C-alpha positions as CSV (number, residue, x, y, z in Angstrom):
1,X,201.8,4.2,139.0
2,X,203.6,4.3,142.2
3,X,204.9,0.9,143.0
4,X,205.8,0.2,146.4
5,X,209.6,-1.8,146.6
6,X,208.6,-3.1,150.2
7,X,207.4,-6.2,151.5
8,X,206.7,-6.7,154.9
9,X,209.2,-9.1,156.6
10,X,208.1,-11.5,159.6
11,X,208.0,-9.6,162.8
12,X,207.9,-6.1,161.5
13,X,206.2,-4.0,164.0
14,X,203.0,-2.5,162.8
15,X,201.8,0.7,164.4
16,X,198.5,2.8,164.2
17,X,198.7,6.0,163.2
18,X,198.3,7.5,167.0
19,X,201.5,5.7,167.7
20,X,200.3,2.4,169.1
21,X,202.0,-1.0,168.7
22,X,199.0,-3.0,167.5
23,X,200.6,-6.2,165.9
24,X,203.5,-7.6,164.1
25,X,203.4,-9.4,160.6
26,X,202.9,-12.8,160.1
27,X,203.0,-13.3,156.7
28,X,202.9,-10.9,153.2
29,X,201.0,-11.8,150.2
30,X,201.8,-9.7,147.0
31,X,200.2,-8.9,144.1
32,X,201.7,-6.0,141.7
33,X,202.3,-3.7,144.4
34,X,200.6,-0.4,143.9
35,X,199.8,2.4,146.3
36,X,196.0,2.2,145.1
37,X,193.8,-0.8,144.6
38,X,191.2,1.3,142.5
39,X,194.9,2.4,140.3
40,X,196.0,-1.3,140.3
41,X,191.9,-2.6,139.1
42,X,191.9,0.4,136.5
43,X,195.3,-0.6,134.7
44,X,194.5,-4.3,134.8
45,X,196.8,-5.4,137.6
46,X,195.5,-7.9,140.5
47,X,195.9,-5.3,143.5
48,X,197.8,-3.7,146.2
49,X,198.5,-6.9,148.1
50,X,197.8,-7.7,151.9
51,X,200.0,-8.9,154.8
52,X,198.8,-11.0,157.6
53,X,199.1,-9.3,161.0
54,X,199.0,-11.0,164.6
55,X,197.6,-8.2,167.1
56,X,199.0,-7.2,170.1
57,X,196.9,-5.9,173.2
58,X,193.5,-6.4,171.2
59,X,191.2,-8.7,173.3
60,X,189.2,-11.0,171.3
61,X,190.6,-10.3,167.9
62,X,192.4,-12.9,165.7
63,X,194.9,-12.7,163.0
64,X,194.0,-9.7,160.3
65,X,194.3,-9.5,156.8
66,X,195.7,-5.9,156.0
67,X,195.7,-4.3,152.7
68,X,198.8,-2.5,151.6
69,X,197.1,0.5,150.7
70,X,196.5,1.1,154.6
71,X,199.9,2.0,154.9
72,X,200.6,5.2,156.0
73,X,204.3,4.7,156.2
74,X,207.1,2.3,156.2
75,X,210.6,1.3,156.8
76,X,212.5,-2.1,157.3
77,X,211.7,-2.1,161.1
78,X,208.2,-0.7,161.3
79,X,204.9,-0.2,159.2
80,X,202.3,2.7,160.4
81,X,198.7,2.4,159.0
82,X,196.4,5.0,158.4
83,X,194.0,4.3,161.3
84,X,193.8,4.9,164.8
85,X,193.9,1.8,166.9
86,X,190.0,2.3,167.7
87,X,189.0,2.2,164.2
88,X,191.1,-1.0,163.5
89,X,188.0,-3.7,164.5
90,X,185.7,-1.6,161.9
91,X,188.0,-2.1,158.9
92,X,186.8,-5.5,158.1
93,X,190.3,-7.3,158.1
94,X,189.3,-10.0,160.0
95,X,188.7,-12.5,156.7
96,X,191.1,-13.1,154.3
97,X,190.3,-12.1,150.7
98,X,188.3,-14.4,149.0
99,X,189.8,-16.6,146.1
100,X,188.5,-14.0,143.7
101,X,190.3,-11.3,145.2
102,X,193.4,-12.8,146.7
103,X,196.6,-11.8,145.1
104,X,199.8,-14.4,144.2
105,X,201.5,-15.5,146.9
106,X,205.4,-14.0,146.5
């Protein structure tokens, strides 16, 4: 299993796959970081974790709870998600994970 050695820092910029600055990281909740939530479940880990994003330029959208496996690529300065800006509202990230699926906070 590929593990991520990256936990987003506060204020890390978040971009859509089509190049739009869509938000900034507010907080991150890590479990055993893995590249795939389904693979993590298969080997008995809690999942890929998520980060909380404050959206920028998206009217009517509050905090988004973005799963780590939604990332396309990342550096210390920015994260790029696998989705275009127009598809973000449809992802269901407006609610935090339930207690049953919530990873442990690091």
